[in-house]
N, C-alpha and C positions, 0 to 999 in steps of 0.2 A: 454681021460683025460682032454684035453684042453677044450672040450665042457662042461665037469663037472665044471671046475673052472670058466668058463665064466658064466654058469648058476647060480652058487653060488654067484658070484660077483653081477650079475643082481638082484638076490633075496635080497641081503644085501642093495643094492641101493634103491630098491623099499620100503623096510622096513624103511630105514632112511627117505626117502621122505614122507612116511606116518606119521612118528612121527613128522617131522617138520611141516607138514600141520596142525597138531593139536595144535601147539604152537601159541598162539595169538601174533600178531606183537606188539612189545613194541613201543608205541608212545612217541616221545620226548616231554616233557613238557617244554614249554618256560617260562622263568622268566617273571613275570608281568612287565609292562612298568613303574610302579611307586611303591615306598615302602609305607607301611601302619603303620610303627612303627620305632622308633629309639631305637636300642638295644645296650647297652654299656657293658653288663656283660662279653661278650666274650673278648672284648679288655681289660677289667679290669683284668681278669684272665691271659691273655697273658702277660701283662706288670708286673703283680705280679711275674710270673715265670722269666721274663727277669731280673727284679730287683735282684732277688735271685741269678740267674746264673751269672750276671755281677759282683755282689759283691764277690761271691766265686772265680771267675776268675780274680779278681782285674782288671777289664776292666776300662780303663780310661774314657769311656763314661757313666759310672755308673750313674752319676748325671743326665744325660739327660733321662735315663730310669725312674728315679724317677719323673721327670717332666711329662713324658707321662703317667705314672701310676697315678699321682696326678690329671691330667686333666680328665682322663677317670673316675676316682672316682667322681670327681666334676660333670661331666655330668650325672653320674648315681645317683646323689644326696646322695652319701655316704660322707657327708661333714666332719665328724670327721676324717675318714681315709684320705680324700683328704688333710686336714690341716696337718696331720702327714707327708704325703709324701712331700708336698711343704716345710714344715718347715725343714725336713731332708735335702732337696736339698739346702735350704738357709744356713744351718749350715755347710754342706760340702763345699760349695762355700766360706764361710767365714773362712774356715780352722779350724773350731771348732769340737771337738769330745770328747767323754768321756775319760778323761785322763787315767783311770784305765783299759780301754778295749784295750788290745794289738791287737785285731783283726782289729781295726780301724787304725793301724799305717800307712798302705799304703795310707790312705786318706789324709795324710798331703800333702797340696797342693804343687805340683811341676809342672811347665809348661809342663814337658815332660811326666808326669805320670797321672795327674788328670785334667780332663777338667775344665776350668774356664768359668763360665757363662759370656756371653756378657751383655752389659748394658740393652738392651731390655729384655733379658731373666730374669735378676734380677727384672726388673720392673714387668714383668708378674707374677713372684713368689708372689710378694706383692699384685698385683692386685687380683689374685685368692684367696690368704689368706684373703684379705679384703672382697671379695664377700662371701666366706664361712662364715665368722663371721656375715656379714649382713644378710645372708639367714638363720642364726641360731638365729636371733633376738638379736644381740649383736653389736649395732652401735658404741659403745665406742671402742671396739677392732678393728672394721672395720676402724675407723678413724685413729688409730695408723698405720695400714698397708698402707693405702693410703698416709699418711704423709711420711712414709718410702720410698714409691714409688717416691714421689717428691724429697726427699733428694738425691736419686741416680741421678736424672736428672731434672734440672729445666725446661727442654723442655717438661717434662711430662705434664706441664700445657697447652701445645699446643695440647694435645690429648683430643678431645671432650668427649670421654667416661669417662675419669677421672673427668672432671668438672661435668659431668652428675651425677655420683655416689657420689661425694663429696657434691654436693648440696643437694642430698637426705639425706645423713648422717647428715649434719648440720641441716636440717629440723627436723629430728627425735630427735636430741639433743637440739632442741629449739634455735639454733644459727641462727636466720633468716637473720641477716645482712651478715654473712659469706655465707649462702646459696645464697643470692642475688649476691654476688661477683662471685661465681662460675657460676651461670646461665647467668650473663651478659658476663662473659668471654666465656661461651659456645656460646652465640649469636654472639660474636665478631669473633669467629673462623670460622663461616660459611657464605656462601653467603646468602643474605637477602631472597632469594626465595627458599632456601633449606629446607628439612624436619627438619634438626637440628635447624635452625633459628626459624622455626615455633614452634617446641617443646620448645625451650628456652624461647620464648615470652610467651607461655602458662604458663610455670613454674614460670617465673618472676611475672606474673599477680597473680597467686595463692598465692605466698609467700607474695607479697605486701598486698593482701587482708587479709591474716592471720595476718600480722604485725599490722594492724589497728583494729583488733578484729573481723573481719568477719570470724567466725569459720565455719568449715564444717567437715563432717566426712563421712566415707564410706569405700569402698574397691577399691584399685587400683592394677593394674597389670603392671609389668615390663617384657618385652620380649626382650631377647638378643639372637641373632642368630650369631653363629660363623662358618664361612666358612673355612673348612680345605683344600679344593682343588679348583682349578679353575672351575671344572665342577659343583661344588656345589653352585657357586655364582649366585644369582638371587633374585627376590622379595619374600617376605613372607607375606601371608595374615593371620590375626588373626580373627578367626570365632567363634561365640557363638553357643550353641546347637540349637538355633532358626534358624541358618543359616545366621544370620546377620554378615557382615564383619565390625569389629570395628576398624581395623587398617591395613595399608599396609606398610610394612617396605621396604625401597629401598635396592638395591643389595649391596651397599657399603656405610658406613657412617664413619668408622674409622679403623685404623689398628696399630698393633705393629709390624713393620718389623723386623724379627729376622734372616732371612736367609742372606747369603752372598750377598753383592752388587756385581755388575759386576766388579768394580775396585778391591774389595777384592778378588774376584774369580781369576782375572788375577794375582794379586800379590801372592796369595796362590799357583797358578800353577807354577809361576816362582821360588818361594822359594823351592817347592818340587822338581822341575827339577834340581836346583842347588845342593840341598842336595843329590839327587840320584847320580849325577855325582861325588860329593866329596866322597860319600860313596864307589862308585865303585873303584875310584883311591886308596883310603885308603886300601881297601881290597886286590886289585891286587898287588900293590906295597909292602904293608905290608906283604902279604903272601909270595912273592918272597924272601924278605929280611929275614923274621923271620924263614922261612923254613930251611935256611942255618944254623941259630943259633940253632934252635930246630927242628930237622928233624921230619916230620910227624905231627907237631903241628902248623906249620906256619899259615895255613888258619884259624884255630880255634882262634888263638891268634889275628890275624888281624881282624876277625869279632868282637871279644870282644873290641878291641881298637876302631873300628868304632862305636860300640854301645855306648861306654863311651863318645866318642867325639861328636857324633851327636844325640845320643838317639836311642833307638830301633825303628825299622821301624814300627812295629805295634803300638807303642806308639805315633808315629809322624803322624799317619793318622788322619787328622782333620775331625771330624764328627760334624760340627757346626749346621747342620739343625736339630732343635728339631722337631721330627716327627709330633707332634700335636700342634705346635704353630699356632694359627689361622692366615689365610691370612688377614682377616678383620672381622669387627663387624657391625651388624645392630642392632639398639635398639630403643625402644620406651617406653613410660609410659602413661597409660590411666586409666580412672576411669571405673569401671564395674557396671552394673546394679545390684540391690539387688537380691540375690538368685542365682547368677551364681556360679556354682561349678566345671565347666569344660570348657576348651577352646580347640580349634583345631588349630594347625599351618599347613598351606598349603604352600609348597615350590615349587618354579619354577626356571628354569635355565634362562640364559640371553636371550634366544630366546622366553621366555614366556611360555615354555612347562612345564607341570606338572612333577615335580621330585618325589613328594610323600607328605605324611602328617603324623602327629602324634598327638594323643590326650593327653591332660594334665589335669588330675584331680587336683584340687586345694586343696581339703580336702578329708577326708575319710581314709581308712586303708592304701592305697598306693598312697599318693599324689606325684605328679611329679613337685612340685614347692617349693622353699624356702619361708620362711615367716619372716617378720619383723613387729612387732606390732606398734601401733600408737605412743607410747612414747609421745613426746611433740607436735606431729602432729596428726591431727584428723584421718588420713587414715591408715588402716592396709594395708600392701603391700605384695603381692605375687610376687615372682621372678622366671621366667622360663628362663633357658638357654638351647638352642638347639645347639649341636655340629654336624656339617654336614660333614661326610666323607663316602665314599662308604662302608667301612667295618661296619659302624653302621646301615646301612639300613636293615630293616626287611621286608621281602616280604610275 
């Protein structure tokens, strides 16, 4: 009998081995070493869901999800929806809501329930609103948003990218003296040998020529690269279909720092530790005392008192880092040869290694650039913004 079972087992093993030998080995496919497209639709859908979920849950960081949703829409060139998202965040931060809509009652701003934007975050809201208008051929509304940005903080005039765009907007509106003020301020902010200074001198020369009647026309391109992570920081080459490189953007030119500084992080940690200790004492002592007065309910009542006194723990968790607030910007403005309908941006890391590339049609059925017409200036302007983060990379 034992021999029978041994023979049967051997037969089964032989059959299994035969089946396995017929199955081809599955080879592991390695991810390419660089990306060949920047894809934002997945992030747009993710943050659309998050916005809805956080609103339903009355999550105090709802406003930050609006900002992330807005910037993903902006990168995806869905500019109307991007403006709606940024405008909604602006209204929530300002404490404004439809008075008749009771579902918005929880958004009445309270430091313990609804997150308040920091100064730089407010500036970024108006910055992106202004860019949306500019890329939709509306320099008048773009100017309104950039002026609001400066009203929030006079130091905003120390941000080169703000001077850069305000100068362009003033040119479009025929306000050449104001444009010169912005470009001269741009030059003053930078070292004389820097890319910003060279760009500012070029722009000043063009505006001065325009002011004395030396008119010119054509097509120009603005490229703005936003690095969302340290790994994404590096140079960017702007290349035409012919293979000619027409510009090289440096790794860093300007930034809107919105994350916690080291001093703020230390202070926040100390505050949280103190609040945790106070909450613990209130709950323990309150529970002991109240349980004598109301048997079986002391702990629950003590928790309620701690929440009323210090705010609920989940509401006090500070989530100040806006997920997609750029670490820094690189930007340039250049004239394009006639007939150019597409450019390629090639991205590198700090070590000079290729990170990836993305093609940008300027015209056609699916352009990947915003557009602002000549208005009072001779040049039509295409505007490309590339947001770099690992989750956007398409392989």
